[in-house]
Backbone as JSON, one array per atom type, in Angstrom:
{
  "sequence": "MSLFSKKRSVGRPSIGITKKVSLTLTKDDWEQFDAQAKSNRSLFLRKIIVKALNEEDSSENR",
  "N": [[26.22, 6.3, -25.58], [23.24, 6.96, -27.16], [21.61, 10.04, -27.98], [18.86, 9.82, -28.11], [18.22, 7.44, -26.91], [16.49, 5.08, -24.8], [16.07, 5.82, -21.4], [17.24, 4.25, -18.42], [15.27, 3.14, -15.67], [15.16, 4.82, -12.53], [15.55, 4.33, -9.06], [13.3, 2.55, -6.8], [11.33, -0.15, -8.13], [7.98, 0.25, -9.41], [5.08, -0.91, -7.69], [2.49, -0.96, -8.33], [-0.57, 0.82, -9.04], [-0.95, 4.15, -8.01], [-3.27, 5.63, -5.93], [-4.81, 8.32, -4.41], [-6.33, 8.58, -1.24], [-8.66, 9.55, 1.32], [-8.87, 9.2, 4.78], [-10.83, 9.01, 7.59], [-10.5, 8.84, 10.99], [-10.94, 8.29, 14.53], [-9.09, 10.07, 17.09], [-7.98, 8.26, 18.92], [-8.11, 5.88, 17.4], [-6.32, 6.57, 15.31], [-3.96, 6.76, 16.77], [-3.64, 4.11, 17.61], [-3.46, 2.88, 15.11], [-1.1, 4.09, 14.09], [0.73, 3.11, 15.99], [0.7, 0.37, 15.46], [1.46, 0.41, 12.8], [4.09, 1.12, 12.82], [5.62, 3.37, 11.85], [5.37, 3.18, 9.06], [2.88, 3.8, 7.35], [1.71, 3.36, 4.79], [2.67, 0.82, 3.91], [1.71, -0.8, 5.98], [-1.1, -0.44, 5.75], [-1.47, -1.4, 3.15], [-0.8, -4.12, 3.52], [-2.89, -4.91, 5.25], [-5.13, -4.53, 3.58], [-4.57, -6.27, 1.38], [-4.51, -8.72, 2.73], [-7.19, -8.86, 3.66], [-8.55, -8.9, 1.2], [-7.59, -11.3, 0.12], [-8.61, -13.11, 2.01], [-11.31, -12.75, 1.55], [-11.52, -13.72, -1.07], [-10.88, -16.4, -0.57], [-13.03, -17.22, 1.04], [-15.13, -17.01, -0.75], [-14.58, -19.04, -2.51], [-15.26, -21.38, -1.3]],
  "CA": [[24.78, 6.32, -25.44], [22.6, 7.85, -28.11], [20.81, 11.11, -27.41], [17.46, 9.42, -28.08], [18.03, 6.1, -26.34], [15.6, 5.02, -23.64], [16.78, 5.87, -20.13], [16.9, 3.23, -17.43], [14.53, 3.65, -14.51], [15.94, 5.09, -11.33], [14.76, 4.12, -7.86], [12.69, 1.23, -6.67], [10.29, -0.38, -9.14], [6.6, 0.46, -9.01], [4.37, -2.15, -7.38], [1.1, -0.84, -8.75], [-1.13, 2.13, -9.35], [-1.13, 4.97, -6.82], [-4.49, 6.43, -5.84], [-4.88, 9.02, -3.13], [-7.6, 8.45, -0.52], [-8.74, 10.23, 2.61], [-9.38, 8.28, 5.79], [-11.15, 9.69, 8.84], [-10.55, 7.97, 12.17], [-10.84, 9.03, 15.79], [-7.72, 10.26, 17.56], [-7.54, 6.98, 19.5], [-7.88, 4.94, 16.3], [-5.08, 6.95, 14.63], [-2.84, 6.4, 17.64], [-3.49, 2.65, 17.53], [-3.01, 2.62, 13.75], [0.32, 4.47, 14.01], [1.51, 2.2, 16.82], [0.81, -0.91, 14.75], [2.12, 0.63, 11.51], [5.53, 1.29, 13.09], [6.14, 4.46, 11.01], [5.14, 3.01, 7.62], [1.43, 3.67, 7.19], [1.36, 2.8, 3.48], [2.95, -0.61, 3.91], [0.78, -1.42, 6.93], [-2.44, -0.43, 5.16], [-1.43, -2.31, 1.99], [-0.85, -5.49, 4.04], [-4.24, -5.14, 5.75], [-6.03, -4.63, 2.43], [-4.27, -7.5, 0.64], [-4.96, -9.84, 3.57], [-8.65, -8.89, 3.63], [-8.97, -9.31, -0.14], [-7.29, -12.73, -0.01], [-9.57, -13.83, 2.84], [-12.6, -12.67, 0.85], [-11.43, -14.67, -2.19], [-10.91, -17.75, -0.02], [-14.38, -17.54, 1.51], [-15.99, -17.14, -1.93], [-14.23, -20.28, -3.21], [-15.62, -22.54, -0.47]],
  "C": [[24.22, 7.36, -26.39], [21.75, 8.89, -27.38], [19.34, 10.7, -27.23], [17.22, 8.03, -27.51], [17.17, 6.18, -25.08], [16.43, 4.99, -22.36], [16.32, 4.73, -19.23], [16.17, 3.89, -16.27], [15.47, 3.83, -13.33], [15.02, 4.89, -10.13], [14.13, 2.75, -7.82], [11.56, 1.07, -7.68], [8.9, -0.18, -8.56], [5.94, -0.88, -8.71], [2.91, -2.09, -7.8], [0.71, 0.58, -9.07], [-1.34, 2.89, -8.04], [-2.41, 5.77, -6.94], [-4.54, 7.04, -4.45], [-6.28, 8.86, -2.53], [-7.52, 9.25, 0.78], [-9.41, 9.29, 3.6], [-9.61, 9.05, 7.09], [-11.31, 8.67, 9.95], [-10.54, 8.86, 13.41], [-9.37, 9.17, 16.17], [-7.16, 8.95, 18.12], [-7.25, 5.94, 18.42], [-6.6, 5.26, 15.55], [-3.86, 6.57, 15.47], [-2.57, 4.9, 17.6], [-2.94, 2.26, 16.16], [-1.51, 2.9, 13.62], [1.21, 3.54, 14.83], [1.73, 0.87, 16.11], [1.57, -0.77, 13.43], [3.63, 0.77, 11.66], [6.19, 2.2, 12.06], [5.99, 4.26, 9.51], [3.66, 2.73, 7.38], [1.05, 2.99, 5.88], [1.54, 1.29, 3.44], [1.96, -1.35, 4.81], [-0.62, -1.52, 6.33], [-2.52, -1.37, 3.97], [-1.53, -3.76, 2.45], [-2.24, -5.84, 4.55], [-5.21, -5.36, 4.59], [-5.82, -5.93, 1.67], [-4.74, -8.72, 1.43], [-6.48, -9.97, 3.52], [-9.17, -9.36, 2.27], [-8.73, -10.8, -0.35], [-8.25, -13.58, 0.82], [-10.94, -13.86, 2.18], [-12.63, -13.65, -0.32], [-11.54, -16.1, -1.69], [-12.31, -18.14, 0.42], [-15.36, -17.7, 0.35], [-15.76, -18.46, -2.66], [-14.59, -21.52, -2.42], [-16.91, -23.15, -0.9]]
}
């Protein structure tokens, strides 16, 4: 391997752009959110957002 050759990526591949956001919810809402997220908040929130965006696209195409 050459000293200047491109290194292979390590870890799982990126699925998109990461942007940090702040979300304020009541204690009860956070408890419900965490219960439904089952310890993976990012994945749970991503699924909710993608579903909502797809539903919005579907309703606009009617």
